[in-house]
HTML snippet that shows the backbone in 3Dmol.js (N, CA, C, O; Angstrom):
<script src="https://3Dmol.org/build/3Dmol-min.js"></script>
<div id="view" style="width:600px;height:400px;position:relative"></div>
<script>
const pdb = `
ATOM      1  N   MET A   1     161.627 123.370  48.216  1.00  0.00           N
ATOM      2  CA  MET A   1     159.791 122.913  49.066  1.00  0.00           C
ATOM      3  C   MET A   1     159.118 123.881  48.876  1.00  0.00           C
ATOM      4  O   MET A   1     157.934 123.586  49.038  1.00  0.00           O
ATOM      5  N   GLU A   2     159.358 125.635  48.422  1.00  0.00           N
ATOM      6  CA  GLU A   2     158.890 126.725  48.226  1.00  0.00           C
ATOM      7  C   GLU A   2     158.335 125.882  47.033  1.00  0.00           C
ATOM      8  O   GLU A   2     157.224 125.377  47.194  1.00  0.00           O
ATOM      9  N   LEU A   3     158.984 125.678  45.863  1.00  0.00           N
ATOM     10  CA  LEU A   3     158.677 124.868  44.481  1.00  0.00           C
ATOM     11  C   LEU A   3     157.784 124.291  44.510  1.00  0.00           C
ATOM     12  O   LEU A   3     156.957 124.741  43.716  1.00  0.00           O
ATOM     13  N   VAL A   4     157.345 123.182  45.211  1.00  0.00           N
ATOM     14  CA  VAL A   4     156.537 122.015  45.393  1.00  0.00           C
ATOM     15  C   VAL A   4     155.004 123.151  45.717  1.00  0.00           C
ATOM     16  O   VAL A   4     154.148 122.975  44.850  1.00  0.00           O
ATOM     17  N   ASN A   5     154.679 124.019  46.601  1.00  0.00           N
ATOM     18  CA  ASN A   5     153.872 124.020  47.441  1.00  0.00           C
ATOM     19  C   ASN A   5     153.241 125.646  45.298  1.00  0.00           C
ATOM     20  O   ASN A   5     152.202 125.594  44.640  1.00  0.00           O
ATOM     21  N   ASP A   6     153.931 126.203  45.185  1.00  0.00           N
ATOM     22  CA  ASP A   6     153.964 126.921  43.919  1.00  0.00           C
ATOM     23  C   ASP A   6     153.075 126.190  42.980  1.00  0.00           C
ATOM     24  O   ASP A   6     151.952 126.476  42.565  1.00  0.00           O
ATOM     25  N   GLU A   7     154.231 124.683  42.635  1.00  0.00           N
ATOM     26  CA  GLU A   7     153.660 123.825  41.725  1.00  0.00           C
ATOM     27  C   GLU A   7     151.956 123.410  42.217  1.00  0.00           C
ATOM     28  O   GLU A   7     150.966 123.587  41.507  1.00  0.00           O
ATOM     29  N   MET A   8     151.971 122.651  44.020  1.00  0.00           N
ATOM     30  CA  MET A   8     149.903 122.212  44.525  1.00  0.00           C
ATOM     31  C   MET A   8     149.916 123.169  43.779  1.00  0.00           C
ATOM     32  O   MET A   8     149.789 122.772  42.621  1.00  0.00           O
ATOM     33  N   GLY A   9     150.053 124.793  43.876  1.00  0.00           N
ATOM     34  CA  GLY A   9     148.840 125.584  43.752  1.00  0.00           C
ATOM     35  C   GLY A   9     148.484 126.081  42.779  1.00  0.00           C
ATOM     36  O   GLY A   9     147.648 126.968  42.949  1.00  0.00           O
ATOM     37  N   LEU A  10     148.889 125.800  41.386  1.00  0.00           N
ATOM     38  CA  LEU A  10     149.548 125.979  40.045  1.00  0.00           C
ATOM     39  C   LEU A  10     148.561 125.088  39.872  1.00  0.00           C
ATOM     40  O   LEU A  10     147.462 125.521  39.526  1.00  0.00           O
ATOM     41  N   ILE A  11     148.847 122.890  40.190  1.00  0.00           N
ATOM     42  CA  ILE A  11     147.831 121.635  39.484  1.00  0.00           C
ATOM     43  C   ILE A  11     146.120 122.433  40.278  1.00  0.00           C
ATOM     44  O   ILE A  11     145.454 122.769  39.298  1.00  0.00           O
ATOM     45  N   ALA A  12     145.529 122.695  41.254  1.00  0.00           N
ATOM     46  CA  ALA A  12     145.060 122.777  41.312  1.00  0.00           C
ATOM     47  C   ALA A  12     144.144 124.259  40.792  1.00  0.00           C
ATOM     48  O   ALA A  12     143.017 124.176  40.303  1.00  0.00           O
ATOM     49  N   ALA A  13     144.733 125.322  40.968  1.00  0.00           N
ATOM     50  CA  ALA A  13     143.965 126.448  39.858  1.00  0.00           C
ATOM     51  C   ALA A  13     143.306 125.650  38.722  1.00  0.00           C
ATOM     52  O   ALA A  13     142.084 125.715  38.595  1.00  0.00           O
ATOM     53  N   LEU A  14     144.160 124.782  37.758  1.00  0.00           N
ATOM     54  CA  LEU A  14     144.025 124.442  36.340  1.00  0.00           C
ATOM     55  C   LEU A  14     143.163 123.084  36.445  1.00  0.00           C
ATOM     56  O   LEU A  14     142.324 122.829  35.581  1.00  0.00           O
ATOM     57  N   ILE A  15     143.509 121.819  38.042  1.00  0.00           N
ATOM     58  CA  ILE A  15     142.374 121.200  37.509  1.00  0.00           C
ATOM     59  C   ILE A  15     140.722 122.166  38.317  1.00  0.00           C
ATOM     60  O   ILE A  15     139.898 121.378  38.781  1.00  0.00           O
ATOM     61  N   GLY A  16     140.370 123.612  38.429  1.00  0.00           N
ATOM     62  CA  GLY A  16     139.409 124.422  39.053  1.00  0.00           C
ATOM     63  C   GLY A  16     139.294 124.516  37.558  1.00  0.00           C
ATOM     64  O   GLY A  16     138.980 123.403  37.137  1.00  0.00           O
ATOM     65  N   ILE A  17     139.403 125.275  36.706  1.00  0.00           N
ATOM     66  CA  ILE A  17     139.700 125.429  35.537  1.00  0.00           C
ATOM     67  C   ILE A  17     139.179 124.514  34.319  1.00  0.00           C
ATOM     68  O   ILE A  17     138.456 124.923  33.411  1.00  0.00           O
ATOM     69  N   LEU A  18     139.704 123.121  34.468  1.00  0.00           N
ATOM     70  CA  LEU A  18     139.279 122.593  33.709  1.00  0.00           C
ATOM     71  C   LEU A  18     137.975 122.250  34.656  1.00  0.00           C
ATOM     72  O   LEU A  18     137.011 122.827  34.153  1.00  0.00           O
ATOM     73  N   PHE A  19     137.770 121.874  35.273  1.00  0.00           N
ATOM     74  CA  PHE A  19     135.962 121.868  36.551  1.00  0.00           C
ATOM     75  C   PHE A  19     135.115 122.890  35.804  1.00  0.00           C
ATOM     76  O   PHE A  19     134.283 122.591  34.948  1.00  0.00           O
ATOM     77  N   ILE A  20     135.335 123.829  36.110  1.00  0.00           N
ATOM     78  CA  ILE A  20     134.492 125.020  35.672  1.00  0.00           C
ATOM     79  C   ILE A  20     134.202 125.048  33.842  1.00  0.00           C
ATOM     80  O   ILE A  20     132.999 125.156  33.607  1.00  0.00           O
ATOM     81  N   ILE A  21     134.863 124.989  32.882  1.00  0.00           N
ATOM     82  CA  ILE A  21     135.426 124.541  31.331  1.00  0.00           C
ATOM     83  C   ILE A  21     134.061 123.256  31.305  1.00  0.00           C
ATOM     84  O   ILE A  21     133.214 123.476  30.438  1.00  0.00           O
ATOM     85  N   LYS A  22     133.854 122.122  32.085  1.00  0.00           N
ATOM     86  CA  LYS A  22     132.520 121.921  31.983  1.00  0.00           C
ATOM     87  C   LYS A  22     131.528 122.003  32.835  1.00  0.00           C
ATOM     88  O   LYS A  22     130.378 121.570  32.909  1.00  0.00           O
ATOM     89  N   GLY A  23     132.321 122.736  33.540  1.00  0.00           N
ATOM     90  CA  GLY A  23     129.911 123.212  33.599  1.00  0.00           C
ATOM     91  C   GLY A  23     130.416 123.141  34.625  1.00  0.00           C
ATOM     92  O   GLY A  23     130.539 124.337  34.887  1.00  0.00           O
ATOM     93  N   HIS A  24     130.995 122.394  35.793  1.00  0.00           N
ATOM     94  CA  HIS A  24     131.058 122.673  37.412  1.00  0.00           C
ATOM     95  C   HIS A  24     131.471 123.643  37.639  1.00  0.00           C
ATOM     96  O   HIS A  24     132.682 123.856  37.572  1.00  0.00           O
ATOM     97  N   ASN A  25     130.488 124.658  38.025  1.00  0.00           N
ATOM     98  CA  ASN A  25     130.836 126.118  38.228  1.00  0.00           C
ATOM     99  C   ASN A  25     131.168 126.372  39.802  1.00  0.00           C
ATOM    100  O   ASN A  25     131.172 127.510  40.270  1.00  0.00           O
ATOM    101  N   LEU A  26     131.548 124.790  40.858  1.00  0.00           N
ATOM    102  CA  LEU A  26     131.566 124.876  42.313  1.00  0.00           C
ATOM    103  C   LEU A  26     133.191 125.485  42.416  1.00  0.00           C
ATOM    104  O   LEU A  26     133.828 126.393  42.951  1.00  0.00           O
ATOM    105  N   ALA A  27     133.411 124.050  41.312  1.00  0.00           N
ATOM    106  CA  ALA A  27     135.107 124.011  41.124  1.00  0.00           C
ATOM    107  C   ALA A  27     135.934 125.220  41.874  1.00  0.00           C
ATOM    108  O   ALA A  27     136.582 125.305  42.917  1.00  0.00           O
ATOM    109  N   ASP A  28     135.547 126.183  40.716  1.00  0.00           N
ATOM    110  CA  ASP A  28     136.768 127.610  41.542  1.00  0.00           C
ATOM    111  C   ASP A  28     136.643 127.812  42.636  1.00  0.00           C
ATOM    112  O   ASP A  28     137.570 128.484  43.089  1.00  0.00           O
ATOM    113  N   PRO A  29     135.658 127.454  43.561  1.00  0.00           N
ATOM    114  CA  PRO A  29     136.012 128.372  45.023  1.00  0.00           C
ATOM    115  C   PRO A  29     136.505 127.277  45.740  1.00  0.00           C
ATOM    116  O   PRO A  29     137.177 127.382  46.766  1.00  0.00           O
ATOM    117  N   LEU A  30     136.154 126.159  45.174  1.00  0.00           N
ATOM    118  CA  LEU A  30     136.759 125.274  45.842  1.00  0.00           C
ATOM    119  C   LEU A  30     138.794 125.140  45.388  1.00  0.00           C
ATOM    120  O   LEU A  30     139.633 124.884  46.252  1.00  0.00           O
ATOM    121  N   ALA A  31     139.079 125.345  44.146  1.00  0.00           N
ATOM    122  CA  ALA A  31     140.137 125.309  44.347  1.00  0.00           C
ATOM    123  C   ALA A  31     141.098 126.838  44.643  1.00  0.00           C
ATOM    124  O   ALA A  31     142.267 127.187  44.477  1.00  0.00           O
ATOM    125  N   THR A  32     139.811 127.467  45.180  1.00  0.00           N
ATOM    126  CA  THR A  32     140.694 128.659  45.576  1.00  0.00           C
ATOM    127  C   THR A  32     141.074 128.549  47.039  1.00  0.00           C
ATOM    128  O   THR A  32     142.142 128.982  47.471  1.00  0.00           O
ATOM    129  N   ILE A  33     140.220 127.994  47.732  1.00  0.00           N
ATOM    130  CA  ILE A  33     140.008 127.445  49.090  1.00  0.00           C
ATOM    131  C   ILE A  33     141.724 126.704  49.063  1.00  0.00           C
ATOM    132  O   ILE A  33     142.602 127.234  49.744  1.00  0.00           O
ATOM    133  N   ILE A  34     141.983 125.635  48.326  1.00  0.00           N
ATOM    134  CA  ILE A  34     142.931 124.534  48.217  1.00  0.00           C
ATOM    135  C   ILE A  34     144.104 125.423  47.769  1.00  0.00           C
ATOM    136  O   ILE A  34     145.199 124.864  47.830  1.00  0.00           O
ATOM    137  N   VAL A  35     144.094 126.991  47.228  1.00  0.00           N
ATOM    138  CA  VAL A  35     145.024 127.264  47.481  1.00  0.00           C
ATOM    139  C   VAL A  35     145.867 128.462  48.374  1.00  0.00           C
ATOM    140  O   VAL A  35     147.028 128.834  48.540  1.00  0.00           O
ATOM    141  N   ALA A  36     144.294 128.855  48.896  1.00  0.00           N
ATOM    142  CA  ALA A  36     144.369 129.546  50.502  1.00  0.00           C
ATOM    143  C   ALA A  36     144.231 128.677  51.200  1.00  0.00           C
ATOM    144  O   ALA A  36     143.515 128.967  52.159  1.00  0.00           O
ATOM    145  N   THR A  37     144.713 127.341  51.184  1.00  0.00           N
ATOM    146  CA  THR A  37     144.665 126.020  51.936  1.00  0.00           C
ATOM    147  C   THR A  37     146.738 126.278  52.277  1.00  0.00           C
ATOM    148  O   THR A  37     147.330 126.298  53.356  1.00  0.00           O
ATOM    149  N   ILE A  38     147.139 126.388  51.241  1.00  0.00           N
ATOM    150  CA  ILE A  38     148.612 125.910  51.265  1.00  0.00           C
ATOM    151  C   ILE A  38     149.223 127.570  51.038  1.00  0.00           C
ATOM    152  O   ILE A  38     150.448 127.463  50.984  1.00  0.00           O
ATOM    153  N   ILE A  39     148.874 128.846  50.909  1.00  0.00           N
ATOM    154  CA  ILE A  39     149.404 129.852  51.161  1.00  0.00           C
ATOM    155  C   ILE A  39     149.470 129.951  52.596  1.00  0.00           C
ATOM    156  O   ILE A  39     150.585 130.036  53.112  1.00  0.00           O
ATOM    157  N   VAL A  40     147.660 129.954  53.852  1.00  0.00           N
ATOM    158  CA  VAL A  40     148.624 129.875  55.400  1.00  0.00           C
ATOM    159  C   VAL A  40     148.749 128.485  55.661  1.00  0.00           C
ATOM    160  O   VAL A  40     147.845 127.946  56.300  1.00  0.00           O
ATOM    161  N   ILE A  41     149.368 128.059  55.414  1.00  0.00           N
ATOM    162  CA  ILE A  41     149.834 126.752  55.946  1.00  0.00           C
ATOM    163  C   ILE A  41     151.688 126.973  55.353  1.00  0.00           C
ATOM    164  O   ILE A  41     152.409 126.419  56.183  1.00  0.00           O
ATOM    165  N   LYS A  42     152.279 127.421  54.538  1.00  0.00           N
ATOM    166  CA  LYS A  42     153.552 128.144  53.901  1.00  0.00           C
ATOM    167  C   LYS A  42     154.253 128.796  55.140  1.00  0.00           C
ATOM    168  O   LYS A  42     155.365 128.568  55.616  1.00  0.00           O
ATOM    169  N   ALA A  43     152.790 130.109  55.712  1.00  0.00           N
ATOM    170  CA  ALA A  43     152.467 131.342  55.922  1.00  0.00           C
ATOM    171  C   ALA A  43     152.827 131.549  58.286  1.00  0.00           C
ATOM    172  O   ALA A  43     153.036 132.363  59.186  1.00  0.00           O
ATOM    173  N   ILE A  44     152.607 129.845  57.924  1.00  0.00           N
ATOM    174  CA  ILE A  44     152.233 129.559  59.458  1.00  0.00           C
ATOM    175  C   ILE A  44     154.185 129.469  59.984  1.00  0.00           C
ATOM    176  O   ILE A  44     154.797 130.173  60.787  1.00  0.00           O
ATOM    177  N   GLY A  45     154.576 128.526  59.284  1.00  0.00           N
ATOM    178  CA  GLY A  45     155.807 127.487  58.943  1.00  0.00           C
ATOM    179  C   GLY A  45     157.103 128.584  58.989  1.00  0.00           C
ATOM    180  O   GLY A  45     158.294 128.398  59.236  1.00  0.00           O
ATOM    181  N   LEU A  46     156.112 130.183  58.538  1.00  0.00           N
ATOM    182  CA  LEU A  46     157.755 131.280  58.455  1.00  0.00           C
ATOM    183  C   LEU A  46     157.722 132.029  59.175  1.00  0.00           C
ATOM    184  O   LEU A  46     158.647 132.762  59.526  1.00  0.00           O
ATOM    185  N   PHE A  47     155.922 131.987  59.800  1.00  0.00           N
ATOM    186  CA  PHE A  47     156.602 133.082  60.740  1.00  0.00           C
ATOM    187  C   PHE A  47     156.551 131.738  62.294  1.00  0.00           C
ATOM    188  O   PHE A  47     157.570 131.816  62.981  1.00  0.00           O
ATOM    189  N   ARG A  48     155.741 130.894  62.676  1.00  0.00           N
ATOM    190  CA  ARG A  48     157.252 129.962  63.760  1.00  0.00           C
ATOM    191  C   ARG A  48     158.387 130.508  63.549  1.00  0.00           C
ATOM    192  O   ARG A  48     158.843 131.510  64.099  1.00  0.00           O
ATOM    193  N   GLU A  49     158.867 129.845  62.735  1.00  0.00           N
ATOM    194  CA  GLU A  49     160.887 129.971  62.257  1.00  0.00           C
ATOM    195  C   GLU A  49     160.903 131.577  62.841  1.00  0.00           C
ATOM    196  O   GLU A  49     161.639 131.647  63.826  1.00  0.00           O
ATOM    197  N   SER A  50     160.277 132.888  62.482  1.00  0.00           N
ATOM    198  CA  SER A  50     161.155 133.907  62.616  1.00  0.00           C
ATOM    199  C   SER A  50     160.329 134.899  63.765  1.00  0.00           C
ATOM    200  O   SER A  50     160.688 136.040  64.054  1.00  0.00           O
ATOM    201  N   ILE A  51     158.701 133.924  64.563  1.00  0.00           N
ATOM    202  CA  ILE A  51     159.112 134.499  66.044  1.00  0.00           C
ATOM    203  C   ILE A  51     160.237 134.505  67.010  1.00  0.00           C
ATOM    204  O   ILE A  51     160.856 135.203  67.813  1.00  0.00           O
ATOM    205  N   SER A  52     160.111 132.833  66.247  1.00  0.00           N
ATOM    206  CA  SER A  52     160.651 132.481  68.027  1.00  0.00           C
ATOM    207  C   SER A  52     162.228 134.055  68.070  1.00  0.00           C
ATOM    208  O   SER A  52     162.334 134.841  69.011  1.00  0.00           O
ATOM    209  N   LEU A  53     163.470 134.062  66.405  1.00  0.00           N
ATOM    210  CA  LEU A  53     164.391 134.960  66.834  1.00  0.00           C
ATOM    211  C   LEU A  53     163.579 136.155  66.603  1.00  0.00           C
ATOM    212  O   LEU A  53     163.331 135.028  66.174  1.00  0.00           O
ATOM    213  N   LEU A  54     163.263 136.650  66.521  1.00  0.00           N
ATOM    214  CA  LEU A  54     162.302 138.011  66.564  1.00  0.00           C
ATOM    215  C   LEU A  54     162.206 137.949  68.478  1.00  0.00           C
ATOM    216  O   LEU A  54     163.103 138.485  69.130  1.00  0.00           O
ATOM    217  N   LEU A  55     161.677 137.632  68.792  1.00  0.00           N
ATOM    218  CA  LEU A  55     161.414 137.749  70.395  1.00  0.00           C
ATOM    219  C   LEU A  55     162.424 137.247  71.070  1.00  0.00           C
ATOM    220  O   LEU A  55     162.382 137.290  72.299  1.00  0.00           O
ATOM    221  N   GLY A  56     163.955 136.452  70.150  1.00  0.00           N
ATOM    222  CA  GLY A  56     165.301 137.053  72.074  1.00  0.00           C
ATOM    223  C   GLY A  56     165.989 135.005  71.673  1.00  0.00           C
ATOM    224  O   GLY A  56     167.060 134.510  72.025  1.00  0.00           O
ATOM    225  N   ARG A  57     164.993 134.433  70.970  1.00  0.00           N
ATOM    226  CA  ARG A  57     166.549 132.958  70.803  1.00  0.00           C
ATOM    227  C   ARG A  57     167.396 133.219  69.871  1.00  0.00           C
ATOM    228  O   ARG A  57     167.243 134.097  69.021  1.00  0.00           O
ATOM    229  N   SER A  58     168.891 132.046  70.027  1.00  0.00           N
ATOM    230  CA  SER A  58     169.512 132.688  70.103  1.00  0.00           C
ATOM    231  C   SER A  58     168.947 131.921  68.842  1.00  0.00           C
ATOM    232  O   SER A  58     167.769 131.824  68.496  1.00  0.00           O
ATOM    233  N   PRO A  59     170.555 131.181  67.986  1.00  0.00           N
ATOM    234  CA  PRO A  59     169.955 131.295  66.837  1.00  0.00           C
ATOM    235  C   PRO A  59     171.046 129.528  66.762  1.00  0.00           C
ATOM    236  O   PRO A  59     171.925 129.204  67.561  1.00  0.00           O
ATOM    237  N   GLU A  60     170.718 128.990  65.950  1.00  0.00           N
ATOM    238  CA  GLU A  60     171.669 127.280  66.192  1.00  0.00           C
ATOM    239  C   GLU A  60     173.203 126.707  66.990  1.00  0.00           C
ATOM    240  O   GLU A  60     174.250 127.350  67.066  1.00  0.00           O
ATOM    241  N   PRO A  61     172.972 125.501  67.457  1.00  0.00           N
ATOM    242  CA  PRO A  61     174.088 126.112  68.115  1.00  0.00           C
ATOM    243  C   PRO A  61     175.262 125.419  65.623  1.00  0.00           C
ATOM    244  O   PRO A  61     176.102 125.909  64.869  1.00  0.00           O
ATOM    245  N   LYS A  62     174.656 124.577  65.654  1.00  0.00           N
ATOM    246  CA  LYS A  62     174.990 124.137  64.192  1.00  0.00           C
ATOM    247  C   LYS A  62     175.223 127.010  62.546  1.00  0.00           C
ATOM    248  O   LYS A  62     175.546 127.855  61.711  1.00  0.00           O
ATOM    249  N   LEU A  63     174.735 126.501  63.453  1.00  0.00           N
ATOM    250  CA  LEU A  63     174.646 128.324  62.448  1.00  0.00           C
ATOM    251  C   LEU A  63     176.166 129.588  63.432  1.00  0.00           C
ATOM    252  O   LEU A  63     176.877 130.450  62.917  1.00  0.00           O
ATOM    253  N   LEU A  64     176.089 129.022  65.180  1.00  0.00           N
ATOM    254  CA  LEU A  64     176.846 130.308  65.709  1.00  0.00           C
ATOM    255  C   LEU A  64     178.130 129.866  65.675  1.00  0.00           C
ATOM    256  O   LEU A  64     178.996 130.734  65.773  1.00  0.00           O
ATOM    257  N   SER A  65     178.691 128.004  65.487  1.00  0.00           N
ATOM    258  CA  SER A  65     179.495 127.308  65.259  1.00  0.00           C
ATOM    259  C   SER A  65     180.418 127.689  64.291  1.00  0.00           C
ATOM    260  O   SER A  65     181.632 127.679  64.495  1.00  0.00           O
ATOM    261  N   LYS A  66     179.631 128.194  62.716  1.00  0.00           N
ATOM    262  CA  LYS A  66     180.093 128.747  61.561  1.00  0.00           C
ATOM    263  C   LYS A  66     180.923 130.093  61.874  1.00  0.00           C
ATOM    264  O   LYS A  66     182.129 130.303  61.741  1.00  0.00           O
ATOM    265  N   ILE A  67     179.973 130.874  62.297  1.00  0.00           N
ATOM    266  CA  ILE A  67     179.859 131.840  62.372  1.00  0.00           C
ATOM    267  C   ILE A  67     181.596 132.115  63.386  1.00  0.00           C
ATOM    268  O   ILE A  67     182.551 132.849  63.133  1.00  0.00           O
ATOM    269  N   GLU A  68     181.347 131.156  64.517  1.00  0.00           N
ATOM    270  CA  GLU A  68     182.095 131.389  64.954  1.00  0.00           C
ATOM    271  C   GLU A  68     184.147 131.312  64.256  1.00  0.00           C
ATOM    272  O   GLU A  68     185.183 131.974  64.313  1.00  0.00           O
ATOM    273  N   ILE A  69     183.732 130.323  63.809  1.00  0.00           N
ATOM    274  CA  ILE A  69     185.059 129.759  62.544  1.00  0.00           C
ATOM    275  C   ILE A  69     185.698 130.972  60.745  1.00  0.00           C
ATOM    276  O   ILE A  69     186.606 131.330  59.995  1.00  0.00           O
ATOM    277  N   LEU A  70     184.324 131.017  61.101  1.00  0.00           N
ATOM    278  CA  LEU A  70     183.934 132.795  60.466  1.00  0.00           C
ATOM    279  C   LEU A  70     184.678 133.700  60.254  1.00  0.00           C
ATOM    280  O   LEU A  70     185.059 134.341  59.275  1.00  0.00           O
ATOM    281  N   VAL A  71     185.002 133.659  62.281  1.00  0.00           N
ATOM    282  CA  VAL A  71     185.426 135.528  62.436  1.00  0.00           C
ATOM    283  C   VAL A  71     187.044 134.713  62.445  1.00  0.00           C
ATOM    284  O   VAL A  71     187.815 135.313  61.695  1.00  0.00           O
ATOM    285  N   LEU A  72     187.411 134.016  62.838  1.00  0.00           N
ATOM    286  CA  LEU A  72     188.094 133.592  63.429  1.00  0.00           C
ATOM    287  C   LEU A  72     189.508 133.631  62.175  1.00  0.00           C
ATOM    288  O   LEU A  72     190.727 133.705  62.332  1.00  0.00           O
ATOM    289  N   ARG A  73     188.569 133.535  60.851  1.00  0.00           N
ATOM    290  CA  ARG A  73     189.438 132.890  59.592  1.00  0.00           C
ATOM    291  C   ARG A  73     189.291 134.757  59.010  1.00  0.00           C
ATOM    292  O   ARG A  73     188.433 135.332  58.339  1.00  0.00           O
ATOM    293  N   LYS A  74     190.329 135.139  59.536  1.00  0.00           N
ATOM    294  CA  LYS A  74     190.621 136.767  58.882  1.00  0.00           C
ATOM    295  C   LYS A  74     189.742 136.987  57.551  1.00  0.00           C
ATOM    296  O   LYS A  74     188.742 137.668  57.323  1.00  0.00           O
ATOM    297  N   GLU A  75     190.645 136.005  56.659  1.00  0.00           N
ATOM    298  CA  GLU A  75     191.276 135.749  54.394  1.00  0.00           C
ATOM    299  C   GLU A  75     190.306 135.584  54.349  1.00  0.00           C
ATOM    300  O   GLU A  75     190.179 135.065  53.240  1.00  0.00           O
ATOM    301  N   LEU A  76     188.950 135.664  54.972  1.00  0.00           N
ATOM    302  CA  LEU A  76     187.114 135.227  54.827  1.00  0.00           C
ATOM    303  C   LEU A  76     187.025 136.621  54.976  1.00  0.00           C
ATOM    304  O   LEU A  76     187.739 136.779  53.986  1.00  0.00           O
ATOM    305  N   TRP A  77     186.715 138.125  55.434  1.00  0.00           N
ATOM    306  CA  TRP A  77     185.871 138.756  56.091  1.00  0.00           C
ATOM    307  C   TRP A  77     185.415 138.998  54.920  1.00  0.00           C
ATOM    308  O   TRP A  77     184.187 138.910  54.934  1.00  0.00           O
ATOM    309  N   GLY A  78     185.939 139.335  53.633  1.00  0.00           N
ATOM    310  CA  GLY A  78     185.024 139.216  52.414  1.00  0.00           C
ATOM    311  C   GLY A  78     184.319 138.839  52.234  1.00  0.00           C
ATOM    312  O   GLY A  78     183.313 139.534  52.097  1.00  0.00           O
ATOM    313  N   SER A  79     184.258 137.668  52.110  1.00  0.00           N
ATOM    314  CA  SER A  79     183.400 136.895  51.747  1.00  0.00           C
ATOM    315  C   SER A  79     182.345 135.432  52.927  1.00  0.00           C
ATOM    316  O   SER A  79     181.690 134.437  52.619  1.00  0.00           O
ATOM    317  N   SER A  80     182.689 136.048  54.179  1.00  0.00           N
ATOM    318  CA  SER A  80     182.378 135.354  54.960  1.00  0.00           C
ATOM    319  C   SER A  80     180.530 135.225  54.449  1.00  0.00           C
ATOM    320  O   SER A  80     180.149 134.156  53.972  1.00  0.00           O
ATOM    321  N   ILE A  81     179.634 136.275  54.598  1.00  0.00           N
ATOM    322  CA  ILE A  81     178.253 135.857  54.603  1.00  0.00           C
ATOM    323  C   ILE A  81     177.687 135.075  52.828  1.00  0.00           C
ATOM    324  O   ILE A  81     176.567 134.797  52.402  1.00  0.00           O
ATOM    325  N   LEU A  82     178.573 134.995  52.433  1.00  0.00           N
ATOM    326  CA  LEU A  82     177.855 133.711  51.366  1.00  0.00           C
ATOM    327  C   LEU A  82     179.511 132.153  51.329  1.00  0.00           C
ATOM    328  O   LEU A  82     180.056 131.265  50.673  1.00  0.00           O
ATOM    329  N   ILE A  83     179.491 132.788  52.390  1.00  0.00           N
ATOM    330  CA  ILE A  83     180.053 130.726  53.352  1.00  0.00           C
ATOM    331  C   ILE A  83     177.964 130.675  53.673  1.00  0.00           C
ATOM    332  O   ILE A  83     177.061 130.122  53.047  1.00  0.00           O
ATOM    333  N   LEU A  84     177.977 131.649  55.072  1.00  0.00           N
ATOM    334  CA  LEU A  84     176.783 132.113  56.319  1.00  0.00           C
ATOM    335  C   LEU A  84     175.973 131.225  54.956  1.00  0.00           C
ATOM    336  O   LEU A  84     176.230 130.028  54.822  1.00  0.00           O
ATOM    337  N   LEU A  85     175.260 131.735  54.251  1.00  0.00           N
ATOM    338  CA  LEU A  85     174.134 130.841  53.270  1.00  0.00           C
ATOM    339  C   LEU A  85     173.644 130.870  52.813  1.00  0.00           C
ATOM    340  O   LEU A  85     172.514 131.222  52.473  1.00  0.00           O
ATOM    341  N   ASN A  86     174.890 130.225  52.548  1.00  0.00           N
ATOM    342  CA  ASN A  86     175.533 128.048  50.869  1.00  0.00           C
ATOM    343  C   ASN A  86     175.666 127.429  52.505  1.00  0.00           C
ATOM    344  O   ASN A  86     176.817 127.770  52.775  1.00  0.00           O
ATOM    345  N   PRO A  87     175.362 127.022  53.203  1.00  0.00           N
ATOM    346  CA  PRO A  87     175.887 125.425  54.903  1.00  0.00           C
ATOM    347  C   PRO A  87     176.157 124.455  53.462  1.00  0.00           C
ATOM    348  O   PRO A  87     176.520 123.283  53.565  1.00  0.00           O
TER     349      PRO A  87
END
`;
const viewer = $3Dmol.createViewer("view");
viewer.addModel(pdb, "pdb");
viewer.setStyle({}, {cartoon: {color: "spectrum"}});
viewer.zoomTo();
viewer.render();
</script>
């Protein structure tokens, strides 16, 4: 999803540049607003995801079960973090 957001911002910036070259001076502020909107939408999503955990909500049951399985399998203790991070 992050790649899509980056590409949308890049496309908006390039379209703004093309319009500026053709003499439409209003294109630059419009492209800036579009890119800023993309950034704000992504930031709100990240904020919502992080704030609940910071305020004490427990992780998803799926993640908790993965942690439990890894803790019980002592032979994987050195590489457990890699397994957790790669669902």
